[in-house]
C-alpha positions as CSV (number, residue, x, y, z in Angstrom):
1,M,0.0,0.0,0.0
2,E,1.2,3.5,-0.9
3,S,1.6,6.1,1.8
4,V,1.6,9.9,1.7
5,R,1.7,12.5,4.5
6,T,-1.0,14.7,2.9
7,L,-3.6,13.4,0.5
8,I,-5.5,16.1,-1.4
9,V,-8.8,15.4,-3.0
10,G,-9.6,17.8,-5.9
11,A,-7.3,19.9,-8.1
12,G,-9.3,23.1,-8.0
13,V,-8.3,26.3,-6.3
14,S,-8.6,24.9,-2.8
15,G,-6.6,21.8,-3.5
16,L,-3.9,23.5,-5.5
17,T,-3.5,26.2,-2.9
18,T,-3.1,23.6,-0.2
19,A,-0.4,21.9,-2.3
20,A,1.4,25.2,-3.1
21,A,1.3,26.2,0.6
22,L,2.8,22.8,1.6
23,T,5.6,23.2,-1.0
24,E,6.4,26.7,0.2
25,S,6.6,25.3,3.8
26,G,9.1,22.7,2.6
27,D,6.7,19.7,2.8
28,N,6.6,17.9,-0.5
29,D,5.1,14.7,0.7
30,Y,1.6,15.1,-0.8
31,L,-0.5,13.8,-3.7
32,I,-3.5,15.3,-5.4
33,L,-6.2,13.1,-6.7
34,E,-8.5,14.6,-9.3
35,A,-11.5,12.9,-10.9
36,D,-11.5,15.1,-14.0
37,S,-9.1,14.9,-16.9
38,A,-7.8,18.4,-16.2
39,I,-7.1,20.6,-13.2
40,G,-9.1,23.7,-12.3
41,G,-12.5,22.5,-11.0
42,Y,-15.1,25.1,-12.0
43,C,-12.3,27.6,-12.9
44,K,-11.6,25.9,-16.3
45,T,-11.5,28.0,-19.4
46,I,-12.7,27.3,-22.9
47,K,-11.2,28.9,-26.0
48,E,-13.0,28.6,-29.4
49,K,-12.9,30.7,-32.6
50,G,-11.2,33.6,-30.9
51,F,-13.5,33.6,-27.9
52,T,-12.4,32.9,-24.3
53,W,-15.0,31.7,-21.8
54,D,-14.9,30.2,-18.3
55,Y,-17.2,27.6,-17.1
56,S,-19.0,30.6,-15.6
57,G,-17.9,34.1,-14.7
58,H,-14.9,33.7,-12.3
59,F,-13.5,37.1,-11.4
60,F,-11.1,37.6,-8.6
61,H,-12.0,40.3,-6.0
62,F,-8.8,40.6,-4.0
63,K,-8.9,42.0,-0.5
64,H,-5.4,40.7,0.3
65,A,-2.7,42.6,-1.6
66,D,-0.1,39.9,-0.9
67,I,-2.3,37.2,-2.6
68,E,-2.9,39.4,-5.7
69,T,0.9,40.1,-5.9
70,W,1.6,36.4,-5.6
71,M,-0.8,35.5,-8.3
72,R,0.4,38.2,-10.7
73,A,4.0,37.1,-10.3
74,R,3.1,33.7,-11.6
75,M,1.2,34.8,-14.7
76,P,4.2,36.1,-16.8
77,G,3.2,37.4,-20.2
78,Q,-0.5,37.7,-19.3
79,R,-2.3,40.9,-19.9
80,I,-4.3,41.5,-16.7
81,R,-7.0,44.1,-16.5
82,L,-8.1,45.8,-13.3
83,V,-11.8,46.5,-13.8
84,E,-14.3,48.7,-12.0
85,K,-17.5,46.7,-12.1
86,R,-20.5,48.0,-13.9
87,A,-23.7,46.1,-13.1
88,F,-27.3,46.8,-13.8
89,I,-30.7,45.2,-13.2
90,A,-33.2,44.8,-16.1
91,Y,-36.5,46.0,-14.7
92,K,-39.6,46.7,-16.7
93,G,-37.8,48.0,-19.8
94,R,-35.2,50.1,-18.0
95,Q,-31.8,49.5,-16.4
96,I,-31.5,50.1,-12.7
97,D,-28.1,50.4,-11.1
98,F,-27.2,47.5,-8.8
99,P,-27.9,47.0,-6.0
100,F,-31.6,47.4,-6.4
101,Q,-32.3,48.5,-2.8
102,K,-29.9,51.5,-3.0
103,N,-31.3,52.7,-6.3
104,I,-35.1,52.6,-5.9
105,H,-35.1,56.3,-6.8
106,Q,-34.5,55.2,-10.4
107,L,-37.9,53.4,-10.5
108,E,-41.2,55.0,-11.7
109,Q,-42.4,57.4,-9.0
110,S,-45.3,55.3,-7.8
111,E,-42.9,52.3,-7.3
112,F,-40.3,54.4,-5.6
113,I,-43.0,55.6,-3.2
114,D,-44.1,52.0,-2.5
115,C,-40.5,51.0,-1.8
116,I,-39.5,53.9,0.4
117,H,-42.8,53.7,2.4
118,D,-42.4,50.0,3.1
119,L,-38.7,50.4,3.9
120,Y,-39.4,53.2,6.4
121,F,-42.0,51.2,8.3
122,A,-40.0,48.0,8.2
123,Q,-37.0,49.9,9.7
124,A,-39.3,51.6,12.3
125,Q,-40.7,48.1,13.3
126,R,-37.2,46.8,13.8
127,E,-36.2,49.8,15.9
128,L,-39.4,49.3,18.0
129,L,-38.4,45.7,18.7
130,G,-35.2,47.0,20.1
131,A,-31.9,45.2,20.4
132,A,-33.1,42.1,22.2
133,A,-31.2,38.9,21.3
134,E,-34.5,37.2,20.3
135,P,-37.1,39.9,19.8
136,P,-40.7,38.8,19.1
137,G,-41.1,38.0,15.4
138,A,-37.3,37.9,14.7
139,P,-36.6,36.5,11.2
140,S,-36.1,32.8,11.2
141,N,-35.2,32.4,7.5
142,F,-33.8,34.3,4.5
143,K,-37.1,35.4,3.1
144,E,-38.3,36.7,6.5
145,M,-35.0,38.6,6.9
146,L,-35.6,40.4,3.6
147,Y,-39.1,41.5,4.5
148,A,-38.0,42.6,8.0
149,R,-35.0,44.6,6.8
150,L,-36.1,46.1,3.5
151,G,-39.9,45.9,3.5
152,R,-42.4,44.3,1.2
153,S,-42.0,46.3,-2.0
154,I,-38.2,46.0,-2.4
155,T,-38.4,42.3,-1.4
156,E,-41.1,41.4,-3.9
157,K,-40.0,43.6,-6.8
158,F,-36.5,42.2,-6.9
159,L,-35.0,40.3,-4.0
160,V,-37.3,37.4,-3.9
161,P,-37.9,36.8,-7.7
162,Y,-34.2,37.2,-8.5
163,N,-32.8,35.1,-5.7
164,E,-35.4,32.3,-6.2
165,K,-34.2,32.1,-9.8
166,V,-30.6,31.8,-8.7
167,Y,-31.2,29.3,-5.9
168,A,-34.1,27.5,-7.6
169,T,-35.8,27.1,-4.2
170,D,-38.1,28.9,-1.8
171,L,-36.0,31.4,0.1
172,A,-38.0,30.5,3.2
173,S,-36.0,27.3,3.3
174,L,-32.7,29.1,3.6
175,D,-31.0,30.4,6.8
176,E,-31.2,34.1,7.5
177,Q,-27.5,34.5,6.9
178,A,-27.4,32.3,3.8
179,M,-25.4,34.9,1.8
180,G,-23.4,36.2,4.8
181,R,-21.3,39.3,4.0
182,F,-22.1,39.1,0.3
183,F,-25.7,40.3,0.7
184,P,-25.8,44.0,-0.1
185,H,-27.6,45.3,2.9
186,A,-28.8,48.9,2.9
187,D,-30.6,51.0,5.5
188,L,-32.8,54.0,5.0
189,T,-30.0,56.5,5.6
190,E,-27.8,54.9,2.9
191,I,-30.6,54.8,0.4
192,M,-31.5,58.4,1.0
193,R,-27.8,59.4,0.7
194,N,-27.7,57.5,-2.6
195,L,-30.3,59.9,-4.1
196,K,-27.7,62.6,-4.5
197,V,-24.3,60.9,-4.0
198,P,-24.3,57.5,-5.7
199,D,-22.3,54.9,-3.9
200,N,-22.9,51.4,-5.2
201,S,-19.7,49.9,-3.8
202,S,-19.7,46.3,-2.7
203,Y,-17.2,43.5,-1.9
204,N,-16.6,43.1,-5.7
205,S,-16.5,46.7,-6.8
206,T,-13.3,46.0,-8.6
207,F,-11.9,42.7,-10.0
208,I,-8.9,41.6,-12.0
209,Y,-9.1,39.3,-15.0
210,P,-6.3,37.8,-17.2
211,E,-6.7,37.7,-20.9
212,G,-6.3,34.0,-20.9
213,G,-9.3,33.4,-18.6
214,A,-9.8,32.1,-15.1
215,I,-7.5,29.1,-15.9
216,E,-4.6,31.4,-15.6
217,F,-5.3,31.7,-11.8
218,V,-5.3,28.0,-11.6
219,N,-2.1,27.7,-13.6
220,A,-0.5,30.2,-11.3
221,L,-1.3,28.0,-8.3
222,A,-0.2,24.9,-10.1
223,S,3.2,26.5,-11.0
224,A,3.9,26.6,-7.2
225,T,3.4,22.9,-6.7
226,R,5.8,20.0,-7.2
227,P,5.8,18.4,-10.6
228,G,4.2,15.0,-10.9
229,R,2.0,15.4,-7.7
230,V,-1.3,15.5,-9.5
231,A,-3.1,12.2,-10.6
232,L,-5.8,13.0,-13.1
233,E,-8.8,10.9,-13.9
234,E,-8.4,9.1,-10.5
235,P,-11.5,9.7,-8.4
236,V,-11.6,8.6,-4.8
237,V,-14.2,5.9,-4.3
238,G,-14.0,5.3,-0.6
239,V,-12.3,6.6,2.6
240,D,-11.7,4.6,5.7
241,V,-11.3,7.3,8.3
242,E,-10.4,4.9,11.1
243,K,-7.5,3.4,9.2
244,R,-6.8,6.6,7.3
245,V,-6.9,4.9,3.9
246,A,-8.4,6.2,0.7
247,R,-9.3,4.0,-2.2
248,T,-9.4,4.7,-5.9
249,N,-10.3,2.3,-8.7
250,S,-6.6,1.4,-9.0
251,R,-5.0,1.6,-5.6
252,E,-5.2,2.2,-1.9
253,I,-3.3,5.1,-0.3
254,R,-2.6,5.5,3.4
255,F,-2.5,9.1,4.6
256,D,-1.7,11.1,7.8
257,R,-4.2,13.7,6.8
258,L,-6.7,14.2,4.0
259,V,-7.8,17.6,2.6
260,S,-10.9,17.5,0.5
261,S,-12.6,20.2,-1.5
262,A,-15.3,17.8,-2.8
263,P,-18.9,18.7,-2.0
264,F,-19.3,17.9,1.7
265,N,-22.2,15.5,1.2
266,R,-20.2,13.5,-1.3
267,L,-17.3,13.3,1.1
268,L,-19.7,12.0,3.8
269,G,-20.8,9.3,1.3
270,L,-17.2,8.3,0.7
271,T,-16.5,8.0,4.4
272,G,-19.7,6.2,5.3
273,L,-20.1,8.6,8.2
274,P,-23.8,8.4,9.3
275,H,-25.8,11.5,8.2
276,D,-29.2,12.6,6.9
277,V,-28.9,13.1,3.1
278,K,-31.9,15.4,3.2
279,T,-29.8,18.0,5.1
280,W,-27.7,18.8,2.0
281,S,-29.7,20.7,-0.5
282,S,-28.3,22.6,-3.5
283,N,-29.1,23.6,-7.1
284,K,-27.6,23.3,-10.5
285,V,-26.7,26.1,-12.8
286,L,-26.8,25.7,-16.6
287,V,-24.3,28.1,-18.3
288,F,-24.4,28.9,-22.0
289,N,-21.3,30.7,-23.4
290,F,-22.0,32.5,-26.6
291,G,-19.8,34.3,-29.1
292,F,-21.4,36.7,-31.7
293,D,-20.1,38.5,-34.8
294,R,-20.4,42.0,-33.4
295,K,-20.7,44.1,-30.2
296,G,-23.7,44.2,-28.0
297,P,-24.3,46.3,-24.9
298,R,-21.2,48.4,-23.9
299,D,-19.9,49.5,-20.6
300,V,-21.5,46.8,-18.6
301,H,-20.1,43.6,-17.0
302,W,-23.3,42.0,-15.5
303,I,-27.0,42.4,-16.0
304,Y,-29.4,40.8,-13.5
305,Y,-32.9,39.6,-14.6
306,P,-35.5,39.2,-11.9
307,D,-38.4,38.7,-14.3
308,P,-39.7,35.2,-13.8
309,G,-40.7,35.2,-17.4
310,C,-37.1,35.4,-18.5
311,V,-35.3,32.1,-18.4
312,F,-31.9,33.4,-17.2
313,Y,-31.0,35.3,-14.1
314,R,-27.8,36.9,-15.2
315,I,-25.7,37.7,-18.3
316,G,-22.0,38.5,-18.1
317,F,-20.0,40.3,-20.8
318,Y,-16.5,39.1,-21.3
319,D,-16.0,41.4,-24.3
320,N,-16.4,44.5,-22.1
321,I,-13.5,43.6,-19.9
322,F,-10.9,44.0,-22.6
323,D,-13.1,46.0,-25.0
324,T,-13.0,43.5,-27.8
325,D,-15.1,44.0,-30.9
326,R,-17.4,40.9,-30.7
327,L,-20.1,40.2,-28.1
328,S,-18.9,37.4,-25.8
329,T,-21.3,36.4,-23.0
330,Y,-22.1,33.9,-20.3
331,V,-25.7,33.2,-19.5
332,E,-26.8,31.6,-16.3
333,I,-30.0,29.6,-15.6
334,G,-30.8,28.2,-12.1
335,L,-32.2,24.7,-12.0
336,K,-33.4,22.4,-9.2
337,S,-31.0,19.7,-8.2
338,D,-33.2,17.0,-9.6
339,A,-33.7,18.7,-13.0
340,K,-33.2,16.4,-15.9
341,V,-30.7,18.0,-18.2
342,D,-30.8,15.9,-21.4
343,C,-30.2,16.9,-25.1
344,E,-33.8,17.8,-25.6
345,F,-33.9,20.0,-22.5
346,L,-30.6,21.7,-23.6
347,Q,-31.9,22.4,-27.1
348,Q,-35.2,23.8,-25.9
349,T,-33.5,26.0,-23.2
350,R,-30.9,27.2,-25.7
351,Q,-33.6,28.4,-28.1
352,R,-35.5,30.1,-25.2
353,V,-32.3,31.8,-24.0
354,L,-31.5,33.2,-27.5
355,G,-35.1,34.4,-27.7
356,D,-35.0,36.1,-24.3
357,M,-31.7,37.7,-25.2
358,R,-33.4,39.3,-28.2
359,R,-36.4,40.4,-26.2
360,Q,-34.2,41.9,-23.6
361,G,-32.2,43.9,-26.2
362,V,-28.9,42.1,-25.7
363,I,-28.8,40.9,-29.3
364,D,-30.8,41.7,-32.4
365,E,-29.5,40.6,-35.8
366,H,-26.3,39.2,-34.3
367,Q,-24.9,36.0,-35.8
368,L,-23.9,33.3,-33.4
369,L,-20.4,32.2,-34.2
370,A,-19.4,29.9,-31.4
371,E,-21.0,28.4,-28.3
372,H,-20.4,26.1,-25.3
373,C,-22.5,24.9,-22.4
374,V,-21.8,23.4,-19.0
375,V,-23.9,22.2,-16.1
376,M,-22.5,23.1,-12.6
377,D,-23.7,20.6,-10.1
378,P,-23.7,21.6,-7.3
379,A,-23.7,25.3,-8.0
380,Y,-25.2,27.1,-5.0
381,V,-25.5,25.1,-1.8
382,H,-28.5,25.9,0.3
383,L,-27.5,27.0,3.7
384,T,-30.1,26.1,6.3
385,R,-30.0,25.9,10.1
386,A,-29.7,22.1,9.8
387,S,-26.9,22.2,7.3
388,I,-24.9,24.7,9.3
389,S,-25.3,22.8,12.5
390,E,-24.6,19.4,10.9
391,H,-21.6,20.6,9.0
392,A,-20.0,21.8,12.2
393,R,-20.7,18.6,14.0
394,L,-19.6,16.2,11.3
395,S,-16.5,18.3,10.4
396,A,-15.3,18.0,14.0
397,I,-15.6,14.2,13.8
398,L,-13.7,14.2,10.5
399,R,-10.9,16.4,11.8
400,E,-10.4,13.9,14.7
401,H,-9.5,11.4,12.0
402,G,-7.2,13.8,10.1
403,V,-9.8,14.7,7.4
404,Y,-10.4,18.4,6.5
405,S,-13.2,19.5,4.3
406,I,-12.5,22.9,2.8
407,G,-13.6,25.3,0.0
408,R,-17.0,26.5,-1.1
409,Y,-18.4,23.0,-1.4
410,G,-16.3,21.3,1.2
411,G,-17.3,24.0,3.6
412,W,-20.9,23.9,2.3
413,T,-21.0,27.7,2.3
414,Y,-21.2,30.9,0.3
415,C,-17.7,32.4,-0.2
416,S,-15.3,34.0,-2.7
417,I,-12.4,32.3,-4.5
418,E,-10.0,34.4,-2.4
419,D,-11.7,33.0,0.7
420,N,-10.8,29.5,-0.5
421,I,-7.1,30.5,-0.9
422,V,-7.0,32.1,2.5
423,E,-8.6,29.1,4.1
424,A,-6.2,26.6,2.5
425,R,-3.1,28.7,3.4
426,T,-4.3,29.1,7.0
427,L,-4.9,25.4,7.4
428,V,-1.3,24.6,6.3
429,E,0.2,27.5,8.3
430,A,-1.6,26.3,11.4
431,G,-0.2,22.8,11.0
432,F,-3.6,21.3,10.3
433,K,-4.9,22.3,13.7
434,A,-7.5,24.8,12.5
């Protein structure tokens, strides 16, 4: 039986960062097992007929200057653009600045009055309840939180329809903090200030993007690992946590510690650790990447579509990052986890997407030159009170046996790519005691 000090499951950002951090610490006794035929996870890049697309839009929003510097140093020859994000919401035939709740003054007057009225009384009600830890009627889920903080009109005009398209589930099933720091909260004072002094800043107000696509970030991480330490097309099929042995279809590997970025529920299945499978809910996202013969909308990077009658929830524009002369987009559609995505479904959805793009004014007589599609499963995990509690409990058991589940899916959470890098580095720097 083979033995390795650190076995890493998954050659995405989290796994490669773990390997790079181990290498930099002088520990080269590790092996990465990757089920796919290439590294990168969801940060893969497709290049076709002069278009560059990722599996979906993966833009890095660095808060840690040292990480950005480290990345840039390992992308020699890459043209890297620092971009100030331009994002809008398609709402009843007009474009509203994102986030919706800070720009309700851009709505028709009657709708603005509805929004500001409901927001005022929602805030007044919260103030009336006071600062008690568990005030009467405190929100118990994500949907209730939206109503309590922002009022009925803002919630029902944008926040509920948009996010239910994204998550493909009833928001009442999600935990109040399902989006954590990424949810763009705004109070009455901020909204009123935005009437005259626009400030739509958010955690991702700026981002960097290399001309070669998101795979360049992955290649940068891979360049800091030891050659020959990645085994492709070798999925883990079982993990004996008591004996600290992992099995693939071709071998058994004894480990001192195992770091997994696989979806947490799948890791639980591999270990046989008893758990309730119903605790782990998520959705799929179907992504169409399209390349057209000429430009479309300019000076925009994202447009959000809350209208339930429009099949997609967001369109991103690669061509506006480097100001190229042909429209290059990614289009995202949220699907339930059990949605059947076969050839017939893909063809029907593709036709509907192109039709909705025309109706929304993204394309008109454009000629489609190239395309690609991918299903991300899981895409967004559904954070619930049960999943948060069970993840903490089961993770503690796994850590007792030297198994660490990290990353967006291993952590069963909502986070940024940079968060994954920080988490993996911290784990190594702490000597796997975190």
